[in-house]
DRENRONU-882488 format. One record per residue: x, y, z of N, C-alpha, C, O in turn; residue number from 1; residue in three letters. Coordinates in steps of 0.001 Angstrom, whole numbers, plus 500000, padded with zeros to 6 digits. Layout:
BEGIN
REC_X_Y_Z_X_Y_Z_X_Y_Z_X_Y_Z_NUM_Ala;
...
END
This chain:
BEGIN
REC_500187_498764_500278_499698_499897_500040_500843_501034_500069_501922_500858_500635_1_Unk;
REC_500567_501948_499551_501240_503498_499270_500127_504311_499515_498932_504134_499283_2_Unk;
REC_501195_505919_500407_500145_506833_500460_501089_507990_499441_502271_507771_499176_3_Unk;
REC_500389_509148_498975_500959_510078_498117_500431_511636_497821_499391_512046_497307_4_Unk;
REC_501278_512140_498218_501288_513664_497914_500201_514652_496988_500778_514966_495948_5_Unk;
REC_499234_515056_497031_498710_515151_495890_499332_516704_495732_500197_517263_496407_6_Unk;
REC_498568_517180_494597_498993_518863_493914_498952_519534_495004_499990_519876_495569_7_Unk;
REC_497399_519912_495604_496940_520215_496116_497830_520364_498097_497516_520936_499141_8_Unk;
REC_498982_519476_497643_499715_519422_499215_498998_518416_500160_499424_518222_501298_9_Unk;
REC_498083_517885_499748_496800_517110_501040_497533_515192_500579_497663_514583_499517_10_Unk;
REC_497795_514898_501861_497926_513116_501892_496890_512669_501099_495877_513369_501103_11_Unk;
REC_496896_511775_500488_496099_510817_499815_496551_508877_500815_497411_508465_501593_12_Unk;
REC_495189_508250_500022_495932_506835_500411_495107_506571_501917_494487_507362_502629_13_Unk;
REC_495418_504947_502081_495759_504307_501570_495988_503749_499686_494938_503866_499055_14_Unk;
REC_497031_503278_498967_496217_502666_497544_497287_501833_496913_498501_501989_496779_15_Unk;
REC_496426_500881_496564_497143_499507_496250_498071_500352_494681_497872_501481_494232_16_Unk;
REC_498884_499478_494275_499531_500273_493291_498714_499978_491616_498885_500561_490545_17_Unk;
REC_497776_498793_492004_497056_499497_490654_496073_500708_490652_495530_501275_489704_18_Unk;
REC_495994_500972_492214_495335_501795_491902_496114_503274_491578_495658_504186_490887_19_Unk;
REC_497363_503242_492249_498673_504241_491879_498849_504336_490281_499040_505313_489558_20_Unk;
REC_498746_503274_490059_498616_503227_487772_496955_504068_487787_496795_505109_487149_21_Unk;
REC_496418_503766_488174_495622_504519_487770_495364_505592_487271_494946_505910_486158_22_Unk;
REC_495852_506597_488870_496365_508002_489820_497217_508610_488055_496947_509604_487382_23_Unk;
REC_498609_507133_487732_499201_508379_486622_498764_508524_485516_499074_509408_484717_24_Unk;
REC_497435_507019_485269_497186_507284_484088_495760_508314_483908_495095_508481_482886_25_Unk;
REC_495567_508908_485242_494556_509851_485239_495169_511724_484940_494614_512763_484584_26_Unk;
REC_496285_511408_485249_496917_512611_485556_497325_513141_486972_498183_513989_487218_27_Unk;
REC_496667_512582_487693_496682_512915_488645_498129_512910_490102_498329_513441_491194_28_Unk;
REC_498850_511874_489092_500104_511683_489462_500903_511590_488662_500545_511235_487538_29_Unk;
REC_502545_511922_488972_503172_511550_488267_504812_511432_488544_505126_511529_489730_30_Unk;
REC_505426_511320_488002_507270_510873_488202_507221_511853_489409_507270_511411_490557_31_Unk;
REC_507170_512568_489270_507240_513289_490911_506695_513988_492008_506923_514955_492735_32_Unk;
REC_505796_512993_491795_504730_513189_492822_505140_512221_493994_505443_511058_493729_33_Unk;
REC_505157_512909_495893_506033_512247_496249_504831_511101_496912_503600_511080_496941_34_Unk;
REC_505773_510324_497337_505070_508718_497783_505703_508335_499018_506726_508907_499395_35_Unk;
REC_505204_507472_499626_506070_506552_500323_505060_505717_500947_503997_506186_501353_36_Unk;
REC_505423_504275_501045_504925_502983_501562_504376_503195_502676_504492_504235_503324_37_Unk;
REC_503578_501988_503062_502831_501633_504529_503581_501923_505261_504544_502517_504776_38_Unk;
REC_503594_501777_506246_504857_502213_507549_506200_502404_507832_506990_501955_508662_39_Unk;
REC_506258_503501_506554_507505_504107_506125_506990_505786_506250_506107_506484_505750_40_Unk;
REC_508221_505974_507327_508259_507620_506815_509218_508413_506012_509326_509580_506389_41_Unk;
REC_509838_508111_505139_510739_508022_503999_509333_508795_503077_508340_508069_503112_42_Unk;
REC_509067_510512_502054_508549_509743_501157_509866_510194_500062_510787_510920_500440_43_Unk;
REC_509782_509695_498823_510352_510188_497622_509608_509963_496322_508520_509401_496197_44_Unk;
REC_510342_510472_495405_509038_510520_493677_508961_509317_493932_509502_508550_494729_45_Unk;
REC_507905_509220_492822_507009_507914_492650_508004_507589_491492_508157_506373_491380_46_Unk;
REC_508772_508375_490538_509786_507937_489563_510923_506989_489986_511498_506341_489112_47_Unk;
REC_511324_506857_491445_512108_506312_492533_511790_504814_492767_512678_503985_492963_48_Unk;
REC_509948_504401_492724_509645_503434_493121_509702_502091_491851_508909_502007_490913_49_Unk;
REC_510574_501361_492065_510865_500294_490627_509165_499400_490387_508648_499104_489309_50_Unk;
REC_508801_499234_491320_506871_499011_491179_506234_499909_489996_505237_499505_489397_51_Unk;
REC_506698_500846_489757_506520_502434_488673_507112_502573_487629_506834_503370_486733_52_Unk;
REC_508362_501462_487677_508883_501990_486206_508768_502166_485577_509493_503004_485041_53_Unk;
REC_507725_501581_484913_507460_501358_483935_506005_502421_483151_505740_502493_481951_54_Unk;
REC_505375_503038_484163_504391_503984_484384_504873_505281_484237_504206_506133_483650_55_Unk;
REC_506662_505660_485014_506621_507128_484564_508250_506939_484039_508931_505924_484184_56_Unk;
REC_508583_507976_483511_510017_508368_483041_510779_509029_484468_510209_509694_485333_57_Unk;
REC_512189_508648_484431_513255_509564_484896_512919_511385_485238_513146_512002_486278_58_Unk;
REC_512376_511837_484073_513206_513056_484286_512707_514040_482674_512554_513451_481603_59_Unk;
REC_512630_514674_482738_512240_515715_481058_512803_515739_480370_512417_516226_479307_60_Unk;
REC_514297_515150_480525_515316_515024_479347_514664_514302_478717_514386_514680_477579_61_Unk;
REC_514210_513131_479128_513515_511879_478550_511864_512433_477903_511460_512190_476766_62_Unk;
REC_511288_513028_478715_509883_513025_478538_509515_514186_477423_508729_514226_476476_63_Unk;
REC_510289_514941_477888_510021_516458_477110_508952_516943_477760_508097_517683_477273_64_Unk;
REC_508987_516602_478668_507566_517102_480094_508645_518108_481192_509866_518070_481346_65_Unk;
REC_507579_518977_481832_508878_519543_483193_507416_519340_484176_506253_519049_483896_66_Unk;
REC_508189_519677_485540_507185_519205_486520_506206_520283_486747_506517_521473_486723_67_Unk;
REC_504953_519817_486980_503498_521065_486890_504147_522322_488165_505104_522537_488908_68_Unk;
REC_503736_522495_488030_503748_523935_488842_502991_523718_490314_501864_523247_490469_69_Unk;
REC_503727_524092_491152_504037_523557_492993_502527_524647_492549_502369_525559_491737_70_Unk;
REC_501494_523866_493710_500633_524697_494347_500575_525985_495066_501496_526209_495850_71_Unk;
REC_499527_526981_494912_500202_527940_495497_499980_527635_497235_499837_526483_497644_72_Unk;
REC_499977_528742_498097_500252_528414_498910_498210_528895_499406_497484_528275_500182_73_Unk;
REC_497925_529961_498718_496313_529765_498185_495524_529267_498206_494592_529551_498958_74_Unk;
REC_495514_528081_497225_495383_527136_497235_495216_526061_497660_494167_525431_497786_75_Unk;
REC_496200_525803_497894_496291_524567_499313_495558_524649_500413_494967_523723_500968_76_Unk;
REC_495635_526712_500989_494538_526789_501957_493161_526641_501656_492277_526495_502500_77_Unk;
REC_492992_526688_500299_491489_526590_499878_490733_525560_500169_489582_525402_500575_78_Unk;
REC_492067_524554_499731_491374_523174_499194_490783_522455_500932_489777_521745_500919_79_Unk;
REC_491420_522697_502130_491391_522967_503380_490191_523480_503956_489549_522960_504867_80_Unk;
REC_489911_524660_503287_489087_525777_503941_487530_524722_503298_486659_524276_504046_81_Unk;
REC_487566_524559_501855_486795_524286_501603_485375_522435_502084_484280_521901_501906_82_Unk;
REC_486138_522405_502456_486072_520986_503537_485204_521369_504684_485373_522523_505077_83_Unk;
REC_484296_520644_505321_483976_520829_506478_484422_520317_507978_484139_519314_508634_84_Unk;
REC_485181_521375_508198_486131_521477_509682_485786_522784_510683_485409_523952_510584_85_Unk;
REC_486145_521868_511648_485563_523261_512938_486522_523094_514038_487442_522295_513862_86_Unk;
REC_486443_523695_515082_487369_523998_515793_487018_523904_517309_486520_524900_517834_87_Unk;
REC_487237_522784_518054_486355_522073_519171_487393_521788_520185_487956_520700_520311_88_Unk;
REC_487687_523252_521172_488353_523315_522258_488499_522721_523295_489556_522438_523860_89_Unk;
REC_487185_522446_523678_486761_521366_524398_487185_519688_524315_487756_518819_524974_90_Unk;
REC_486420_519915_522913_486475_518170_522513_488007_518214_522627_488242_517801_523762_91_Unk;
REC_489284_518540_521953_490824_518572_521822_491374_518676_522770_492586_518529_522614_92_Unk;
REC_490961_518944_524113_491893_519143_525516_491483_517839_526235_492394_517300_526863_93_Unk;
REC_489950_517073_526264_489805_515962_526677_490658_515021_525501_491191_514013_525966_94_Unk;
REC_490788_515199_524403_491439_513823_523458_492536_514202_523826_493189_513206_524135_95_Unk;
REC_493262_515362_524003_495067_515415_524760_495125_515110_525932_496223_514701_526310_96_Unk;
REC_494165_515171_526805_494262_514636_527776_494252_512992_527349_495283_512513_526877_97_Unk;
REC_493466_512444_527470_493346_510957_527385_494270_510197_526641_494694_509102_527009_98_Unk;
REC_494717_511006_525169_496131_510485_525207_497475_510474_525659_498309_509569_525647_99_Unk;
REC_497547_512000_526180_499178_511760_527117_498375_510679_528434_499225_509877_528821_100_Unk;
REC_496814_510445_529285_497351_509219_529894_497309_508324_529422_497668_507349_530081_101_Unk;
REC_497011_508186_528506_497526_506537_527761_498698_505896_527613_499016_504719_527781_102_Unk;
REC_499652_507436_527064_500745_506965_526175_502242_507754_527067_503367_508161_526774_103_Unk;
REC_501351_507624_528293_502779_508667_529282_504250_508614_528796_504771_509557_528200_104_Unk;
REC_504800_507617_529046_506347_506956_528536_506763_507781_526796_507784_508275_526317_105_Unk;
REC_506017_507668_526535_506603_508184_524781_506341_510221_524359_506861_511106_523679_106_Unk;
REC_504885_509957_525580_504756_511951_525124_505150_512757_526153_505270_513971_525987_107_Unk;
REC_505397_512139_527359_505443_512894_528261_507012_512332_528111_507668_513316_527768_108_Unk;
REC_507828_511256_528214_509214_511188_527702_510017_512193_526788_511103_512755_526926_109_Unk;
REC_508936_512196_525681_509759_512847_524714_509377_514633_524962_510097_515360_524279_110_Unk;
REC_508503_515253_525713_508417_516658_526239_509647_517088_526682_510283_518105_526405_111_Unk;
REC_510027_515631_527826_510919_515814_529052_512409_516465_527882_513001_517544_527887_112_Unk;
REC_512590_515073_526896_513449_515335_526432_513797_516856_526024_514628_517606_526536_113_Unk;
REC_512887_517095_524915_513318_518125_524364_513136_519488_525259_513697_520472_524776_114_Unk;
REC_512681_519619_526060_512533_520553_526959_514777_520503_528052_515712_521256_528326_115_Unk;
REC_514471_519479_528145_516018_519394_528711_517052_519910_527476_517993_520687_527640_116_Unk;
REC_516812_519542_526721_517929_519798_525440_518028_521525_524840_518998_522183_524463_117_Unk;
REC_516435_521892_524969_516871_523395_524627_516997_524460_525254_517302_525531_524729_118_Unk;
REC_516598_524138_527400_517571_524208_528248_518904_524093_528155_519746_524787_527585_119_Unk;
REC_518983_522967_528893_520684_523170_528324_521546_523352_527556_522746_523350_527833_120_Unk;
REC_520986_523564_526313_521625_524312_525350_521686_525725_525771_522788_526275_525764_121_Unk;
REC_520342_526564_526239_520518_528158_526229_521733_527651_527408_522270_528712_527727_122_Unk;
REC_522151_526947_527896_523171_527901_529246_524573_527733_529179_525535_528019_529892_123_Unk;
REC_524316_526996_527741_525846_527106_527768_526838_528494_527120_527161_528809_525975_124_Unk;
REC_527013_528885_528005_527846_530190_527606_528377_530560_526077_528865_529847_525200_125_Unk;
REC_528127_531736_526123_528443_532608_524577_527769_532174_523828_526964_532991_523382_126_Unk;
REC_527671_530782_523271_526860_530064_521926_525509_529514_522276_524761_528872_521539_127_Unk;
REC_525316_529882_523557_523614_528533_523960_522830_529250_522771_522211_528487_522029_128_Unk;
REC_522759_530905_522431_521573_531508_522427_521575_530780_520430_520543_530436_519853_129_Unk;
REC_522908_530738_519836_523200_531060_518248_522529_529199_518524_521370_528917_518223_130_Unk;
REC_523203_528475_518934_523509_526895_519453_521600_526487_519490_521284_525394_519022_131_Unk;
REC_520575_527320_519996_519513_527227_520237_518764_527080_518959_518220_526109_518434_132_Unk;
REC_518903_528402_518588_518382_528667_517072_518276_527652_516432_517303_527114_515904_133_Unk;
REC_519557_527338_516503_519108_525932_514604_518901_524344_515922_519576_523323_515790_134_Unk;
REC_518153_524478_516737_517738_522733_517344_516087_523805_517342_515040_523334_516897_135_Unk;
REC_516123_524356_517565_514574_524480_518374_513361_523937_517183_512321_523318_517405_136_Unk;
REC_513837_524348_516066_512643_524099_514804_512408_522770_514927_511348_522148_514994_137_Unk;
REC_513977_522281_514955_514038_520706_514475_513560_519445_516026_513471_518219_516082_138_Unk;
REC_513370_520505_517013_513307_519872_517976_511687_520064_517873_511054_519112_517415_139_Unk;
REC_511190_520890_518154_509753_520982_518325_509411_520533_517368_508696_519670_517877_140_Unk;
REC_509272_520321_515970_508982_520010_514902_509216_518260_515230_508526_517508_514542_141_Unk;
REC_509774_517884_515834_509975_516468_516027_508768_515843_516494_508026_514998_515993_142_Unk;
REC_508758_516689_517953_507902_515952_519107_506455_516670_518718_505549_516285_519458_143_Unk;
REC_506007_517735_517603_504796_517578_517137_504641_516717_516015_503505_516747_515543_144_Unk;
REC_505542_515871_515381_505436_514673_514677_505246_513745_515672_504109_513294_515529_145_Unk;
REC_506026_513025_517001_505959_512173_517673_504192_512079_518020_503593_511029_517788_146_Unk;
REC_503601_513085_518492_502315_513085_519054_501355_513155_517826_500233_512661_517934_147_Unk;
REC_501686_513653_516850_501104_513034_515353_500772_511745_515118_499613_511340_515033_148_Unk;
REC_501773_511067_515007_501531_509927_514945_501270_508866_516214_500964_507710_515922_149_Unk;
REC_501387_509250_517613_500356_508513_518440_498894_508927_517867_498081_508095_517465_150_Unk;
REC_498731_509962_517880_497286_510086_517833_496872_509316_516649_495963_508504_516818_151_Unk;
REC_497539_509474_515138_496790_508313_514099_496980_506908_514564_496501_505987_513903_152_Unk;
REC_497898_506604_516068_497707_505422_515410_499007_504566_515892_499051_503423_516347_153_Unk;
REC_499881_505349_515679_501082_504646_514795_501987_504142_516620_501647_504604_517709_154_Unk;
REC_503036_503199_516395_503803_503142_517518_504731_504263_517743_505584_504159_516861_155_Unk;
REC_505007_505343_518528_506288_505906_518908_506976_505725_520493_506428_505394_521544_156_Unk;
REC_508446_506095_520194_509513_506181_521443_509667_507363_521994_509526_508256_521159_157_Unk;
REC_509966_507852_523373_510398_509542_523292_511267_509821_522309_511402_510968_521884_158_Unk;
REC_512219_508377_521664_513649_509339_520575_513372_509843_519250_514111_510349_518406_159_Unk;
REC_512306_509623_519263_511362_509982_517554_511078_511387_517875_510591_512061_516966_160_Unk;
REC_511322_512006_519132_511435_513661_519159_512442_514073_517654_512203_514880_516755_161_Unk;
REC_513764_513024_517887_515072_513523_516623_514173_513722_515236_514698_514370_514331_162_Unk;
REC_513143_513311_515087_512900_513045_513874_512812_514692_512868_512520_514715_511672_163_Unk;
REC_513046_515589_513470_513313_516910_513002_514498_517050_512513_514914_518165_512199_164_Unk;
REC_515343_515766_512350_517258_516482_511825_517393_515543_510911_518473_514991_510701_165_Unk;
REC_515745_515126_509946_516029_514577_508817_516299_515626_507727_516899_516679_507946_166_Unk;
REC_515683_515158_506232_515600_516066_504863_514758_517253_505142_514782_518205_504362_167_Unk;
REC_513774_517263_506547_513156_518616_506418_513697_519208_507253_512755_519703_507873_168_Unk;
REC_514965_519649_507926_515764_520189_508789_515666_521569_508815_515342_522239_509796_169_Unk;
REC_516004_522051_507517_516560_523522_506767_514764_523775_506688_514318_524741_507308_170_Unk;
REC_514205_523253_506238_512994_523838_506151_512183_524455_508115_511837_525531_508602_171_Unk;
REC_512239_522976_508601_511962_523820_509790_512974_524391_510394_512789_525120_511368_172_Unk;
REC_513907_524197_510013_515177_525715_510699_514653_526978_510183_514791_527962_510910_173_Unk;
REC_514019_527134_508939_513684_528464_508383_512358_528888_508929_512356_530085_509218_174_Unk;
REC_511310_528314_509140_509602_528408_509788_510326_528908_510610_510574_530070_510288_175_Unk;
REC_511034_528466_511983_510999_528841_513203_511471_529887_512939_510636_530771_513128_176_Unk;
REC_512866_530447_512416_513321_531844_512428_512970_533442_511675_513234_534628_511874_177_Unk;
REC_511899_532251_510316_511388_533275_509931_510039_533860_510758_510060_534962_511307_178_Unk;
REC_508740_532876_510772_507836_533122_512060_508075_533593_513430_507105_533993_514073_179_Unk;
REC_509488_533596_514069_509590_534026_515231_510230_535927_514473_509813_536941_515032_180_Unk;
REC_510956_536008_513552_511062_537391_513204_510023_538117_513117_509922_539123_513819_181_Unk;
REC_508659_537596_511886_507906_538016_511685_507068_538743_512986_506668_539907_513022_182_Unk;
REC_506953_537881_513854_505920_537777_514743_506532_539096_516092_506005_539717_517015_183_Unk;
REC_508020_538981_515430_508759_540073_517014_509020_541175_516067_509912_541924_516467_184_Unk;
REC_508475_541511_514867_508835_542731_514013_507367_543311_514296_507277_544531_514431_185_Unk;
REC_505961_542357_514418_504497_542650_514175_504520_543476_515839_504072_544599_516070_186_Unk;
REC_505245_542436_516944_504883_543339_518117_505262_544105_518563_504879_544730_519552_187_Unk;
REC_506566_544287_517569_507237_545890_518174_506451_547024_517592_505939_548008_518126_188_Unk;
REC_506507_546531_516095_505670_547775_515373_504169_548223_515907_503805_549389_515758_189_Unk;
REC_503511_547465_516392_502327_547816_516149_501481_545821_516899_501106_544817_516293_190_Unk;
REC_501560_546240_518645_500956_545026_519508_500301_543778_518696_500631_542599_518826_191_Unk;
REC_498826_544544_517418_498392_543501_517110_498620_542652_516091_498046_541565_516022_192_Unk;
REC_499704_543180_514976_499515_542759_513863_501355_541322_514567_502139_540791_513781_193_Unk;
REC_501386_541197_515932_502265_540593_516198_501550_539521_516795_501813_538372_516443_194_Unk;
REC_500463_539801_517869_499438_538663_518095_498769_537961_516899_498208_536869_516985_195_Unk;
REC_498881_538690_515777_497820_538170_514419_498778_536521_514335_498375_535358_514362_196_Unk;
REC_499931_537016_514246_500547_536522_513326_500912_534949_514423_500796_533779_514059_197_Unk;
REC_501419_535529_515973_501561_534517_516695_500468_533443_516675_500649_532226_516649_198_Unk;
REC_499664_533899_516685_498109_532741_516496_498245_532476_514897_498207_531254_514757_199_Unk;
REC_498324_532830_514193_498602_532475_512545_499345_531415_511887_499030_530656_510971_200_Unk;
REC_500643_531571_512722_501648_530212_512581_501490_529057_513445_502089_528005_513221_201_Unk;
REC_500629_529234_514518_500820_528189_515271_500361_526777_514182_499686_525887_514699_202_Unk;
REC_500642_526685_513141_500866_524990_512826_501544_525072_511810_501587_524065_511103_203_Unk;
REC_502300_526284_511386_503391_526149_510413_504143_525130_510415_504210_524645_509286_204_Unk;
REC_505205_524161_511764_506007_523525_511969_505357_522079_511959_506093_521106_511798_205_Unk;
REC_503830_521904_512148_503827_520712_512272_503142_520702_510229_503055_519641_509611_206_Unk;
REC_502873_521698_509768_502498_521343_508154_504297_520914_507460_504496_519870_506839_207_Unk;
REC_505410_521947_507741_506908_520847_507447_507034_519670_507516_507134_518824_506628_208_Unk;
REC_507028_519568_508943_507101_518047_509316_505946_516729_508376_506044_515697_507713_209_Unk;
REC_504726_517848_509016_503793_516522_508269_503528_516355_506576_503287_515469_505756_210_Unk;
REC_503645_517164_506612_503265_517408_504722_504181_517261_504476_504325_516104_504082_211_Unk;
REC_505541_518117_504448_506600_518277_503779_506501_519385_502916_507013_519418_501797_212_Unk;
REC_505892_520229_503392_505921_521843_502993_506980_522443_503052_507677_522216_504041_213_Unk;
REC_507491_523442_501995_508618_524537_502062_508147_525335_503005_506922_525428_503080_214_Unk;
REC_508999_526115_503966_508829_527111_505021_507722_528291_504375_506847_528775_505093_215_Unk;
REC_507801_528474_503688_506763_529687_503358_505329_529448_502977_504430_530273_503139_216_Unk;
REC_505179_528151_502413_503815_528002_502380_503515_527331_503436_502303_527185_503597_217_Unk;
REC_504244_526830_504280_503516_526217_505814_502928_527477_506392_501786_527578_506841_218_Unk;
REC_503970_528566_506321_503408_529500_507038_502397_530131_506474_501346_530307_507092_219_Unk;
REC_502516_530405_505668_501240_531352_504884_499964_530455_504523_499004_530941_503926_220_Unk;
REC_500019_528955_504970_498921_527894_504161_497890_527995_505825_496679_527993_506045_221_Unk;
REC_498985_528064_506621_498636_528096_508200_497836_529124_508591_496701_529153_509067_222_Unk;
REC_498452_529776_508368_497823_531387_508632_496509_531691_507763_495539_532305_508208_223_Unk;
REC_496591_531266_506687_495113_531139_506231_493955_530360_506185_492763_530490_505906_224_Unk;
REC_494864_529369_506618_493260_528446_507202_492859_529066_508802_491668_529184_509090_225_Unk;
REC_493987_529466_509853_493290_529849_511136_492725_530879_510745_491687_531166_511340_226_Unk;
REC_493242_531912_509488_492598_532737_510068_490734_533092_509956_490065_534079_510264_227_Unk;
REC_490434_531928_509443_489038_531807_509648_488505_531082_510764_487292_530907_510884_228_Unk;
REC_489573_530536_511809_489366_530443_512996_489744_530964_514072_489678_530614_515250_229_Unk;
REC_490294_532162_513350_491428_532977_514071_490740_533187_516109_491214_532437_516963_230_Unk;
REC_490083_533845_516345_489436_533937_517551_489224_533115_518437_489332_533475_519610_231_Unk;
REC_488735_531309_517996_488869_530140_518968_490226_529672_519109_490595_529246_520203_232_Unk;
REC_491214_529713_517865_492415_529388_518504_493142_530149_519258_493948_529575_519991_233_Unk;
REC_493053_531895_519301_493347_532733_519810_492862_532461_521832_493652_532619_522763_234_Unk;
REC_491376_532037_521949_490862_531158_523087_491593_529954_523371_491445_529427_524474_235_Unk;
REC_492244_529530_522647_492793_527942_523091_494353_528250_523339_495188_527476_523805_236_Unk;
REC_494556_529730_522860_496351_529777_522971_495937_530340_525232_496636_530411_526242_237_Unk;
REC_494716_530529_524960_494909_531582_526434_494826_530081_527512_495472_529838_528532_238_Unk;
REC_493983_529423_526951_493111_528667_527787_494554_527482_528727_494789_527255_529913_239_Unk;
REC_495417_526850_526952_496581_526467_527481_497471_527323_528016_498360_526624_528504_240_Unk;
REC_497735_528595_528207_498565_529617_528988_497904_529061_530209_498629_528307_530859_241_Unk;
REC_496345_529314_530809_496460_529050_531696_496609_527453_532221_497448_527462_533122_242_Unk;
REC_496186_526306_532029_496544_525336_531765_497960_525188_532181_498054_524298_533026_243_Unk;
REC_499341_525865_531825_500484_525783_531963_500570_526310_533565_500746_525592_534549_244_Unk;
REC_500379_527900_533533_500685_528213_534793_499936_527296_536069_500569_527219_537122_245_Unk;
REC_498584_526600_535972_498222_525639_536905_499506_524893_537223_500209_524917_538233_246_Unk;
REC_499583_524443_536453_500904_523477_536292_501922_523809_537176_502141_522976_538056_247_Unk;
REC_502387_524501_537168_503541_525351_537579_502902_525226_538880_503316_524469_539758_248_Unk;
REC_502119_525808_538962_501367_526403_540399_501604_525132_541258_502074_525314_542381_249_Unk;
REC_501265_523548_540756_501181_522670_541426_502030_521996_541490_502134_520858_541032_250_Unk;
REC_503042_522838_542294_504095_522342_543284_505135_522124_541907_506167_521526_542208_251_Unk;
REC_505017_522541_540355_505532_522511_539242_505645_521171_538756_506265_521022_537703_252_Unk;
REC_505118_520080_539376_505340_518724_538874_504591_518812_537537_504865_518416_536404_253_Unk;
REC_503183_519700_538252_502369_519385_536840_502085_519847_535615_501256_519648_534727_254_Unk;
REC_503055_520551_535837_503645_521024_533904_504021_519774_533524_504353_519856_532342_255_Unk;
REC_504131_518749_533886_505160_517841_533100_503828_517033_532722_503778_515975_532095_256_Unk;
REC_502913_517669_533174_501362_516459_532613_501071_517679_531249_500996_517497_530034_257_Unk;
REC_500959_518930_532076_500290_520016_531725_499998_519951_530165_499027_519814_529420_258_Unk;
REC_501880_520187_530049_502205_520822_528673_502316_519742_527811_501804_520028_526729_259_Unk;
REC_502755_518662_527839_502178_517792_527081_500983_517323_526626_500675_516637_525651_260_Unk;
REC_500343_517842_527554_498475_517964_527347_498335_518759_526388_497665_518310_525458_261_Unk;
REC_498700_519711_526284_498040_521081_525841_498931_520787_524461_498201_521001_523494_262_Unk;
REC_500135_520409_524087_500387_519921_523117_499696_519096_522103_499417_519457_520960_263_Unk;
REC_499385_517649_522787_498477_517069_522192_497193_517631_521950_496623_517263_520922_264_Unk;
REC_496572_518529_522765_495712_519139_521751_495608_520066_521015_494564_520519_520545_265_Unk;
REC_496735_520447_520843_497120_521620_520067_497191_520468_518695_496419_520819_517803_266_Unk;
REC_497794_519463_518447_498283_518162_517356_496722_517623_517237_496511_517058_516163_267_Unk;
REC_495447_517696_518243_494268_516777_518096_493225_518282_516661_492564_518091_515640_268_Unk;
REC_493663_519662_517462_493191_520742_516226_493909_520518_514850_493325_520527_513766_269_Unk;
REC_495370_520298_515051_495884_520246_513927_495032_519485_512673_494763_519906_511548_270_Unk;
REC_494752_518328_513258_494264_517057_512823_492777_517488_512032_492488_517307_510849_271_Unk;
REC_492099_518006_512925_490997_518506_512695_490933_518915_511561_490312_518411_510625_272_Unk;
REC_491871_520295_511576_491923_521277_510062_492278_520376_509240_491556_519721_508489_273_Unk;
REC_493762_520319_509416_494661_519272_507888_494119_518238_507636_493705_518141_506481_274_Unk;
REC_493868_516919_508683_493752_515415_508411_492833_515565_507487_492141_516541_507200_275_Unk;
REC_492900_514300_506962_492081_513789_506623_490570_513941_507228_490420_513767_508437_276_Unk;
REC_489558_514230_506486_488162_513980_506365_487664_512595_506676_486464_512335_506585_277_Unk;
END
């Protein structure tokens, strides 16, 4: 069985080899389409799979064709917004708590691992801030992927938080840096734009690590989809902050559960907005 990233940036499947061939014949997939086998996490060009060597060509020089233009962020976001999706904050938190309660070792353990690495690097004299700059996007992207995979029923371990240090590392790095710069600029120039972007970019890293989008595409798709649910997601952010504060006040230990529950809830909202209907 195979999964495929369509021209709209969304994941489709699972498909049998026969269904994949039909997609090729229908023009909905070509040698440049990104695919992965069921049970694997690595995406590759369709032309690289030997099963479809006779149905695809290795590249433009032999076929006389060029890759189809990449879909714009506007088009990708419109595809998600056309589908019936809603933001259920209470439901997301309830599901997030159940997920962390049932899988504490992987989810709490992975969260603690990311915190220890982030704070540990920040304490390094002189270069701590620079090292943190290069680690933040990958670590948080890997943490989000850990929760997403668990939500989808996949087996995960705390060590899977390092999944961000793969082929998508540069895009995660750019997403982290560029979004932070734009948010800070917005906060400095006029508070409202900064808050708007802070909420708008909430799903940018998950889109990079999960949907394999480039950094600007992920940022814009997140912003455009979140724009339609902005006030609800702002409320979610405020509720999340309150949960963290309560966790800190509970002798500091409560945050070890509260923070992973917030992350799990956020990823459930991500699935509600960007997952398969």
